[in-house]
C-alpha positions as CSV (number, residue, x, y, z in Angstrom):
1,M,108.5,149.7,103.8
2,A,110.3,146.7,105.4
3,Q,110.2,143.8,102.7
4,Y,111.5,140.4,102.3
5,D,112.0,137.7,99.3
6,M,110.3,134.5,99.5
7,I,113.0,132.3,97.6
8,M,112.1,129.0,95.9
9,P,113.6,126.7,98.4
10,K,116.2,123.9,98.0
11,M,114.2,120.6,97.5
12,G,116.8,117.9,98.2
13,E,119.8,116.5,96.3
14,S,119.8,117.1,92.6
15,V,116.5,118.9,92.5
16,A,117.3,122.2,90.5
17,E,113.7,123.2,89.7
18,A,110.0,123.0,90.7
19,T,106.8,123.8,89.1
20,I,104.3,126.2,90.9
21,T,101.1,124.1,90.7
22,K,98.9,126.6,92.9
23,W,99.2,130.0,94.7
24,L,97.3,129.8,98.0
25,K,97.3,133.5,98.7
26,N,96.5,136.3,96.3
27,E,98.3,139.8,96.3
28,G,97.2,141.9,98.9
29,D,96.3,138.6,101.4
30,T,97.5,138.8,104.8
31,V,100.3,136.0,105.6
32,A,101.0,134.6,108.8
33,P,104.5,133.2,109.9
34,D,104.8,129.7,108.6
35,E,101.6,129.9,106.7
36,S,101.7,128.1,103.2
37,V,101.7,130.7,100.5
38,L,101.8,128.5,97.2
39,E,102.2,124.7,96.6
40,I,105.0,123.2,94.2
41,A,106.0,120.1,92.6
42,T,109.3,118.6,91.6
43,D,109.9,115.2,89.8
44,K,110.3,113.6,93.2
45,V,107.5,115.0,95.6
46,D,104.9,117.7,96.0
47,S,105.0,120.3,98.8
48,E,104.0,123.5,100.3
49,V,106.2,126.8,100.6
50,P,105.4,128.5,103.9
51,A,106.2,132.3,104.6
52,Q,109.2,132.8,107.0
53,K,107.6,135.9,108.3
54,G,104.0,137.4,108.3
55,G,103.0,140.3,106.3
56,I,101.1,141.2,103.3
57,L,101.6,139.5,100.0
58,L,102.7,142.5,97.8
59,K,103.6,140.5,94.5
60,R,103.7,137.2,93.0
61,L,106.4,137.1,90.7
62,F,105.4,133.8,88.8
63,N,102.1,132.2,87.7
64,E,100.8,128.9,88.2
65,G,102.3,126.3,86.0
66,D,105.8,128.0,85.8
67,V,109.0,126.3,86.1
68,V,111.3,128.2,88.8
69,Q,114.9,127.5,89.6
70,V,116.0,126.7,93.2
71,G,117.1,129.9,94.8
72,T,115.0,132.2,92.7
73,V,112.9,135.0,94.3
74,I,109.1,134.1,93.7
75,A,107.0,136.5,95.9
76,V,107.6,139.7,97.9
77,I,106.0,140.1,101.3
78,A,106.0,143.4,103.2
79,D,105.5,143.8,107.0
80,S,102.0,144.1,107.8
81,A,102.1,147.1,110.0
82,E,103.9,148.9,107.4
83,A,102.1,147.7,104.3
84,S,98.4,148.5,105.7
85,G,98.1,151.9,104.1
86,A,100.3,151.0,101.2
87,A,99.5,149.9,97.7
88,P,100.6,146.3,96.8
89,T,103.6,147.3,94.6
90,V,107.4,145.9,94.5
91,V,110.3,148.0,95.7
92,A,113.0,145.9,96.1
93,S,116.2,147.5,97.6
94,P,119.2,147.9,95.5
95,A,121.2,145.4,97.5
96,K,118.2,142.9,97.0
97,V,117.9,143.5,93.1
98,E,121.5,143.2,92.8
99,A,122.0,139.8,94.7
100,A,118.9,138.4,92.9
101,A,119.8,139.5,89.4
102,P,122.1,136.6,88.3
103,L,119.5,134.1,89.7
104,I,116.6,135.8,88.0
105,A,118.7,136.1,84.6
106,E,119.6,132.5,84.6
107,S,116.0,131.0,85.8
108,I,113.2,133.0,84.9
109,I,112.7,131.0,81.8
110,A,108.9,132.4,81.5
111,Q,110.3,136.1,80.7
112,P,109.7,136.3,76.8
113,I,111.9,137.5,74.3
114,A,111.2,138.0,70.7
115,V,112.6,135.9,68.1
116,S,110.8,136.6,64.8
117,G,107.3,138.2,64.1
118,D,105.0,138.5,66.9
119,R,106.1,135.2,68.5
120,F,108.0,135.3,71.8
121,Y,110.3,132.6,73.2
122,S,111.9,132.3,76.6
123,P,115.7,132.5,77.0
124,L,115.8,128.7,77.7
125,V,113.8,127.7,74.6
126,K,115.9,129.9,72.5
127,S,119.0,128.5,73.7
128,I,117.8,125.0,73.2
129,A,116.8,126.0,69.4
130,K,120.1,127.5,69.0
131,E,122.1,124.4,70.2
132,E,119.7,122.0,68.0
133,K,120.0,124.4,65.0
134,I,116.2,124.8,64.7
135,S,115.3,127.7,62.6
136,N,112.9,130.5,63.2
137,A,110.4,129.0,60.6
138,E,110.3,125.6,62.8
139,L,110.1,127.4,66.0
140,D,107.0,129.2,64.7
141,S,105.5,126.2,63.7
142,I,105.6,124.8,67.4
143,A,102.4,124.7,69.0
144,G,102.8,126.1,72.5
145,S,101.1,124.7,75.6
146,G,102.3,127.3,77.9
147,K,100.5,130.6,79.1
148,E,99.3,132.5,76.1
149,G,100.4,130.0,73.8
150,R,104.1,130.2,74.9
151,V,106.5,127.4,73.7
152,T,107.8,125.5,76.9
153,K,111.0,123.5,77.4
154,E,108.7,120.6,76.9
155,D,107.3,121.8,73.5
156,I,110.6,122.2,72.2
157,L,111.9,119.0,73.3
158,S,109.1,116.9,72.2
159,F,109.5,118.7,68.8
160,I,113.1,117.7,68.7
161,A,112.2,114.1,69.6
162,N,109.8,114.0,66.8
163,R,112.1,115.7,64.2
164,Q,114.8,113.1,65.1
165,S,112.6,109.7,64.9
166,N,111.2,111.6,61.4
167,P,113.9,112.1,59.4
168,I,111.6,113.3,56.5
169,L,111.3,116.6,58.2
170,A,114.3,118.9,56.9
171,P,115.4,121.5,59.3
172,A,113.5,124.1,57.7
173,A,110.4,122.1,57.3
174,V,107.0,123.3,59.0
175,I,105.7,120.5,61.5
176,S,102.2,119.4,60.3
177,A,99.2,120.0,62.3
178,Q,98.7,116.1,62.6
179,V,102.2,115.7,64.4
180,V,101.0,118.4,66.6
181,Q,98.1,116.7,67.7
182,N,100.0,113.3,68.1
183,V,102.4,114.8,70.8
184,V,101.4,115.0,74.4
185,T,103.0,117.4,76.2
186,A,103.6,116.8,79.9
187,P,103.6,119.3,82.7
188,A,106.5,121.4,83.5
189,A,108.6,119.2,85.5
190,S,111.2,117.6,83.5
191,V,108.9,115.0,82.1
192,T,109.7,113.6,78.6
193,P,106.4,113.9,76.3
194,V,105.1,110.5,75.2
195,A,103.9,110.2,71.5
196,K,100.6,109.0,71.0
197,S,99.8,106.2,68.7
198,N,97.0,106.2,66.3
199,M,94.8,103.8,68.6
200,S,91.3,103.1,67.6
201,L,88.7,103.3,70.1
202,N,86.1,100.8,70.8
203,A,82.3,101.7,72.0
204,G,82.5,101.8,75.9
205,D,86.2,102.5,76.0
206,E,87.0,105.1,78.6
207,I,90.0,107.5,78.1
208,I,91.7,108.2,81.5
209,E,94.8,110.9,81.5
210,M,97.7,110.1,83.5
211,D,98.0,112.1,86.7
212,R,101.3,114.1,87.1
213,M,103.0,111.4,89.2
214,R,102.1,108.5,86.9
215,K,103.6,110.6,84.1
216,L,106.8,111.1,86.0
217,I,106.8,107.3,87.1
218,A,106.4,106.5,83.4
219,D,109.0,108.9,82.3
220,H,111.3,107.4,84.7
221,M,111.1,103.9,84.1
222,V,111.4,104.5,80.3
223,K,114.6,106.2,80.9
224,S,115.9,103.6,83.1
225,K,115.3,100.8,80.5
226,H,116.9,103.0,77.9
227,T,120.1,103.6,80.4
228,S,120.6,100.5,81.7
229,P,120.8,96.8,80.2
230,H,118.7,94.8,82.8
231,V,119.6,91.5,83.9
232,T,117.8,89.8,86.8
233,S,119.0,86.6,89.0
234,F,116.9,84.8,91.3
235,V,117.2,82.9,94.8
236,E,114.7,81.2,96.7
237,A,115.6,81.6,100.5
238,D,114.3,79.6,103.5
239,V,113.0,82.4,105.7
240,T,111.3,80.1,108.5
241,N,113.2,81.2,111.3
242,I,112.2,85.0,110.5
243,V,108.7,84.2,110.6
244,M,108.8,82.2,113.7
245,W,110.9,85.0,115.4
246,R,108.2,87.7,114.2
247,D,105.1,85.5,115.6
248,K,107.1,85.3,118.9
249,V,107.8,88.9,119.3
250,K,105.2,90.9,117.3
251,S,102.6,91.2,120.2
252,S,104.9,92.2,122.7
253,F,106.7,94.8,120.4
254,E,103.6,96.3,119.5
255,K,102.4,96.7,123.3
256,R,105.9,98.0,124.0
257,E,106.6,100.4,121.1
258,N,102.9,101.0,120.1
259,E,103.5,100.1,116.4
260,K,103.9,97.1,114.5
261,I,106.9,95.0,113.4
262,T,107.3,93.9,109.6
263,F,109.4,91.8,107.4
264,T,110.9,95.1,105.7
265,P,113.2,96.1,108.4
266,I,114.8,92.6,108.5
267,F,115.0,92.5,104.7
268,I,116.8,96.1,104.7
269,E,119.3,95.1,107.2
270,A,120.3,91.9,105.5
271,I,120.7,94.1,102.2
272,A,122.9,96.5,104.2
273,R,124.9,93.6,105.5
274,A,125.4,92.2,102.0
275,I,126.4,95.5,100.4
276,K,129.0,95.8,103.0
277,D,130.3,92.5,101.6
278,F,129.9,93.7,98.1
279,P,130.4,97.4,98.0
280,M,130.3,97.6,94.2
281,I,126.5,96.9,94.1
282,N,126.7,100.5,95.9
283,I,127.5,102.4,93.1
284,A,126.5,104.8,90.3
285,V,127.5,105.5,86.6
286,D,128.4,109.0,85.5
287,G,129.5,108.8,81.7
288,N,132.6,106.5,81.7
289,N,133.1,106.8,85.6
290,I,131.9,104.6,88.4
291,I,130.8,106.5,91.7
292,K,131.5,104.2,94.5
293,R,129.2,105.5,97.2
294,K,130.3,105.6,101.0
295,D,127.0,105.9,102.5
296,I,124.4,102.9,102.2
297,N,121.0,104.5,101.5
298,I,118.1,102.1,100.9
299,G,114.9,103.0,99.4
300,M,111.8,101.4,100.1
301,A,109.0,101.5,97.4
302,A,105.7,102.3,99.2
303,A,102.4,102.1,97.7
304,L,100.1,105.2,97.9
305,P,96.3,105.5,98.2
306,S,96.4,106.5,94.6
307,G,98.0,103.4,93.4
308,N,101.3,105.1,92.5
309,L,104.7,104.4,94.1
310,I,107.0,106.2,95.8
311,V,110.4,105.4,97.2
312,P,111.3,107.0,100.5
313,V,115.0,106.4,101.6
314,I,116.5,105.2,104.9
315,K,119.8,107.1,105.1
316,N,122.7,105.2,106.5
317,A,120.9,101.8,107.0
318,D,124.0,100.1,107.8
319,Q,124.4,102.2,110.9
320,K,121.0,101.2,112.4
321,N,120.0,98.3,114.5
322,L,116.9,96.4,113.8
323,L,114.6,98.5,116.1
324,G,116.2,101.7,114.4
325,L,115.3,100.3,110.9
326,T,111.9,99.3,112.4
327,K,111.1,102.9,113.6
328,A,112.5,104.5,110.4
329,V,110.2,101.9,108.2
330,N,107.2,102.5,109.9
331,D,107.7,106.4,110.0
332,L,108.4,106.7,106.2
333,A,105.7,104.3,105.4
334,N,103.0,106.3,107.4
335,R,104.2,109.7,106.1
336,A,104.4,108.4,102.5
337,R,100.7,107.3,102.7
338,A,99.9,110.7,104.1
339,G,101.7,112.6,101.6
340,K,103.9,114.4,104.3
341,L,107.3,113.4,102.9
342,T,110.0,115.8,102.6
343,P,112.3,116.0,99.2
344,D,115.3,114.9,101.1
345,E,113.5,111.9,102.3
346,I,113.0,110.5,99.0
347,S,116.3,111.3,97.4
348,G,119.9,110.1,97.9
349,G,119.1,106.3,97.7
350,T,121.9,104.1,96.7
351,F,119.9,100.9,96.6
352,T,116.2,99.9,96.3
353,L,114.1,97.2,97.9
354,T,110.4,96.5,96.5
355,N,108.1,94.2,98.1
356,V,106.2,92.5,95.3
357,G,104.9,89.9,98.0
358,S,102.6,92.5,99.3
359,F,100.5,92.0,96.1
360,G,100.5,88.3,96.5
361,N,103.4,87.9,93.8
362,V,106.1,85.2,94.4
363,M,108.4,87.1,92.4
364,G,109.1,89.8,89.9
365,T,111.7,91.6,87.8
366,P,111.9,95.1,89.1
367,I,113.3,98.0,87.2
368,I,116.2,99.8,88.5
369,N,115.8,103.3,90.1
370,Q,118.1,105.4,88.3
371,P,121.0,106.6,89.0
372,Q,121.4,103.4,91.0
373,V,122.4,100.2,89.6
374,A,120.7,97.4,91.2
375,I,117.3,96.7,92.8
376,M,115.8,93.9,94.7
377,A,112.2,92.6,95.0
378,V,111.1,89.9,97.5
379,G,108.2,87.8,96.6
380,A,105.5,86.5,99.0
381,I,106.2,84.0,101.8
382,K,104.9,80.7,100.9
383,K,104.8,77.4,103.0
384,K,106.4,74.6,101.0
385,P,107.6,70.8,101.4
386,V,111.4,71.3,101.1
387,V,114.4,68.8,101.5
388,I,116.4,69.5,104.7
389,E,119.7,68.3,105.0
390,T,120.8,66.8,108.6
391,P,123.7,64.9,109.9
392,Q,121.2,61.8,109.9
393,G,120.2,62.1,106.5
394,D,117.6,64.3,104.3
395,T,114.2,64.6,105.3
396,I,111.2,66.5,104.1
397,G,109.8,69.4,105.9
398,I,107.3,72.3,105.8
399,R,109.1,75.5,105.7
400,H,108.3,79.3,104.8
401,M,110.1,80.0,101.2
402,M,110.6,83.2,99.6
403,F,111.9,84.2,96.4
404,L,114.6,87.2,96.0
405,S,114.9,88.8,92.6
406,H,117.9,91.1,91.9
407,S,117.9,93.3,88.8
408,Y,121.2,95.1,88.0
409,D,122.8,97.1,85.3
410,H,125.0,94.8,83.3
411,R,127.0,97.6,82.1
412,V,128.9,97.6,85.4
413,V,127.4,94.7,87.5
414,D,128.4,91.1,86.1
415,G,126.3,88.1,86.7
416,S,129.1,87.0,89.1
417,L,128.7,90.1,91.2
418,G,124.9,90.3,90.9
419,G,124.1,86.6,91.5
420,S,126.6,86.5,94.4
421,F,124.9,89.6,96.0
422,V,121.4,88.2,96.1
423,R,122.6,84.6,97.4
424,R,124.5,86.4,100.4
425,V,121.2,88.4,101.2
426,A,119.5,85.0,101.2
427,D,122.3,83.6,103.3
428,Y,121.6,86.4,105.9
429,L,117.9,85.8,106.0
430,E,118.4,81.9,106.4
431,L,120.9,82.3,109.4
432,F,118.4,84.8,111.2
433,D,118.7,84.1,114.9
434,I,115.4,83.1,116.1
435,N,116.4,83.9,119.8
436,R,117.3,87.4,118.9
437,A,116.3,90.4,121.1
438,I,114.8,93.8,119.8
């Protein structure tokens, strides 16, 4: 019987695993070419996995909620013509079994192995327990959130975090039921569980559980603050020329290109030019090493209908002209709101821009998007009376002003570099050519 293996696809840079959130097909179902078979989620994006070939879904090798490594066989599909009279069982060829064996051995963390008594633990959990010197008694005391009470990676990491923060627990101590109740185990998607406080509730209070993306955002933000000592520098820029230029061209641009032009591509262009001038802003930290990025990939925070944020990335922003940046910004923003971004489109960023002005805020202190070392927020554009210096003397005029907030990692970016960079971005915005063509 002709069969082929469905593989957990590569989901973008630095993404090594994904969680199966929903099977769209049952064993025995007919699958058309390019038809979605299951939904998966990573710490960056949710997406569907289509079948490369049509046929009959013979076997699903993982359950919903399982975490699967990239490159692992997740299902087996047989040719529909040959499988029509066959029972839905998996008969993989020796070559396929041999090729898949290393991947399965390393990555099927759901395959249980016995440690003590009747309790079962995955190879990953057992490995973590060995590294952290967790006794069998402690393992047996951990409440599992996985299928049939299985202890997941998040369960044991939560236990370790609690044990480290409560030194009264000796290595062989048994975790109490109260401690188990005070730990929130996040979905299996590399989300660090957050300990609950003993918060009292008042009449009328409503408990709303975080959705998966909010848990990921919370985890990412806390890790960033723990990793990077944040410093923020502020500059106020006169963007009158930009406002006047956009007012002049936006109608003709929309008629010509059938889409709007916003301020965002102009901000991104100025940031990319400033990074060229200050390349040590475009870096990452790896232990005691500084990685100087060659590419200038600028992420732009985009609000989703759910209220959460996602950061699609414009790759090689310095190599695009203003029209190219405008097209890229509009395309990514539209597909972000529609939930149609690919994992690669939200990975690989080297610097991030967030527009707090879209919420009516004049400035903000953004949190760095790790592993980057800097992020810039632009505030709302406001008309203000401003002193204008001229060869004939100073005058007062009404100008369009905007604050820029630049947060940076003080481990590797000093105030001189961080402050000079945001000042340079403001300079490029103020020198914008009002007669520029697009």
